N, C-alpha and C positions, 0 to 999 in steps of 0.2 A: 503494500499500499504506499509505504513512504517512497518508495523509488518511482511509482507511477505519479504520485504528487509532485515530486520534483521535476519529472518530465514535461508535466502539463505547466507547472510553474503558474498557477492561478491566483496564488495568495496575494492580496492587495489590489487585485485589476479591478477595474470600474467597468461593471456589467449592467445593460438596461435590456428589461425583458417587457415587450408591448404584447397585451392580448391575455393577461390573466383574467377568466371570469369566475372561476372557483376551484376548488380542490383538485377537479379532473382535468384541469386545462393541461395540454401538452406545455405551454409556457410555464406553468407552475412547476412541473416536474423540472424543467430547465432551470428555472430560477433556483430551486433548493439545490439542485446538484452543484452548480455554480458557488452557492454560499456553504456547501458542504466543503468545497475545496479553497475555502476562505476567501472568495471574491467578496468585492463591495456590489452587493446587487441592490437594484432599484427596479421596482415593477410599475407599468402604466397600465391602468383599466379604466372601463368606462363606469360612470357615475350608477348607472342602473345596477351594476353588480357590487356595489360597496358593501353592501351588507353581508354578502359572503367574502369578500376580500378581506374586511375588516377582521374577521375572525382569523383568518390565515395570518394577516402581518401582527396579531395579538399572539398568536400560537410562536411565531417565528419574528421575534423583535429584532433580530439582526439584519432583515430585510426592509426595506424601506418600500415605500408606495405612494404613488400620486394620481391624481385622474389623469387620463389623456385620450382623448376622443380622437381618432385619426381623420375624423371629417371636420373638426372644429379647431381652425387654425389658431385661435385664440389659445387655446388648450395647449396645442402643440407647442408653440411659442414659450407659455409659461412652463410648459414641462421640461425643455431642453434648455430653458435659459440658466440654471445653475450649474450646468455642465460647460458652460464656456470658461469657467474657472477650476474645472474640475473634470480634463477630457474623459471621453469614453473609450473603454479599450475592446469592448465586445457589445453590439447592439442585435438583440433577438427580435425580430418581426413576426408574431404567430399569430395572424389577425384573419379572419375569414368569416363571413354573413351573407345569407341569400334569403329573398321572399321565398316563400313556400313553392310558388310557381315554377321557379328555377330548377326544381326536382320532381315536380308532378306532372308537369306538361311536356309533351313532344318539343323537341328543340325548335322547330319551325312556329310553334305556337306561343312561345314566352314573350311576352311583352317587353318593347325595347325598355320600357321603364324598370322592370324588373333585372332584365339584362345588365342595364347600365348601374343598377345598385349593387349587383353582385360583382362585377369587374372593379368598379370603384372603391368598394370595399375590400375587397379580396386579393386586389393585385395592383392597383393605381394607388392605395393607400402606402406601399412602400417605397414608391417614388417621392410621395409627400413626407413620409417619415424622414427619409435620406436628405431632403431637401432642408429640413430644419435641423437635423442631427451633425450635418455635413461639418459645420463650423468647429464641432465638439469632437471630431473624430480624430483620435491619435494618428500618426503614420503608424504602419502595420496593425492597424485596428482591424476589426473582422465584424462584417455584416452578416446574420444568418436571417433565412425565412423558411416558412415550412409550406412544402407542396403535397402533393399526392401523384399516385400513379396514373389518375386519370387524365394527367395534364398531356400524357404521350399516346394513352390508349383510351378509347371510348369505354367508358365504364357506366352501364346504363343507370344505376340509381343516382349515381353523382350529378347528372343532367348538366347545366350550363356553369355550375361550378367547375367542370373540369376545363372548360373555356376560359375562365379566370384563372385557373392554376396554369394553363399554358401561357395564357399573358404574363402570368407573375414570373415563369422560368425564363421567358424573352428579357424580361425587366432585368433579372438577375443578370444575363450576360451583359448587356449593355450597360448598366452599373458600373459592372467589373471592370469594364473598359474605360469607362470614365474615372472611376476612382483608383483605378491601377496605377496613374501618374504618382497618385499620393500615398502610394504604398498601403491601400485600403483594399481590403479582400472581401467580395460577396459571393456567397454560395447559398443553396438551398439544401434543405433536407425532405427527403420523400420516404415518409414511412408506410406502412402497411395500415390498416384499420385500426382504429385505437376507439376505446370509449371514451368520448369527452361529450360535453355541452352541446358543440355543433352537430355531432353526429347523432346526439338523440333527437335534436331538434329535424334534420333530414328524416330519420324515420318516423318521427311523429307526422310531418308535413304529408309522406308516403301512406300511412297507414290512417290519414285523416281524409284522404280523398280516396272515395270508393271506385273511381277509375284509373287512379294511378299506376296501383299494381299490375294491371292487366297492359298497360304499355310498356313495363320495364320487360325487356327481353332478357332470357335466361332465368335459372330456378333459384340463385343465390338468395334473393330477398324472400321471395314468396315462400322459399323452404324456412328460412329464419323467423318467418313470421307465424308460419304453422307450427315450428318446435316451440314458440315462445307463447303460443296460445295453449299449447298442451300442458306444457309447464308451469304456466301461470293461471289456470283455469280460464281462458279465454278473456283475460284483462285488458285485451286491446282496446275495448271500448272506453275504458279511463286512459288508456295510456300512461298507466303507472311505470315507476323507475324499475319495478321488478321485471315488466314486461320488457322494458326498452334494455336491460341488463341481459336479459336472455336473447334477444336479437343480436345484440353485440356480440355476444359470446359466441353464436353460431357461425356470425360473418368471420369473426376471427380466427376461428377453429377450421372453417371450410377454406379460407384463404391459405392458411399454415398449411394445409394438405396439397395443395397445388405449389408449395415451393420446395426447393431443395432442402433446405432446414424446416423440418415439420414443427416448428414451434410457433406460437404467436408472438408477435411483437409487442414489447412493453414501453411504456413512457421512459423507463430507466434506460431501456436501449438508444432511444431517441436523444435522451439527454445525454448519454456516453458520445454520440457522433456531435453533439453540441460544445461538450467539453473540448473535444479535439480540435474542431472548427475555431473555437474561441482563442486556443493555445498556440504558442509560435511554431509548435510541431506542424500546422497547415499553412505556415508562411509565405508558400509559394503556390498554394491551390486556391484558384478564384475562378469564378465563372461556371461553377459546376453545380450538377445535381447530385448528390449522395444520396442511394438508395438504401434505405433501413428495412428492409422486406422480408429477410430469410432469404433472399434470391428470387424472388417470386418476379421481379422485373426481366431476368436475364435468364428464364427459363419457359418452356412450354409442356407442362404437365398435363396431359389430356386422358 
């Protein structure tokens, strides 16, 4: 453990993690991992999640937090202002959101308003965040964002979020080109499915639309819903947390069985990759999408 800590050399590093909504957030897992390696961590969150985030900050007083809505320029400016005097070593962007129709309608039927909202929050927000953070990013600092396999392969349940993630990955490459002159690297992590508030929202949107399930090609989601119905005595109607967890568990197991390493990916796995990308071990890696998916993206097991 001591040897690993020395290699990562994260103690005292100034780390900013945006997108914490609750304990299930990938962003929170990453924040905790950096804090465990003695980094100085500040998280950003939307005010609507404050009641949940407040409890996390109370439990982990060494982690600081401040509201930061990436669609609100005043909040972005206020959030990043203190870092002018205390520059950032690692900036993590873990933000995605979409209206229900982005998941439930056929691609050609999604409204332009819904598509605009999805891409604006889930992809273009990285540009906005970097714009405000750039004056505070040290040379050799690291920017990390979170993508998903649906950016490069059509994954039916993900709908227009896949389009947003494709845009996000392209933005990563162009930001890497821009910021490379300042010795700042930009990369994305693309994990396998994880149980998060966003994932639960997607499943709720699909389960709440009687026509949505029939539009989704393949059996993954329908089988997941059926298994969850059986395990939770048909609690889909109330879309309770137990039912959502059963759906998530099925999806993660099914995904793992189609991967070379037949094990579901955890938030700790993703956080480990973020630690590497935030350390100087990755100093010459930029513009890349790192897949943390048990090998799913590199194989075709049928």
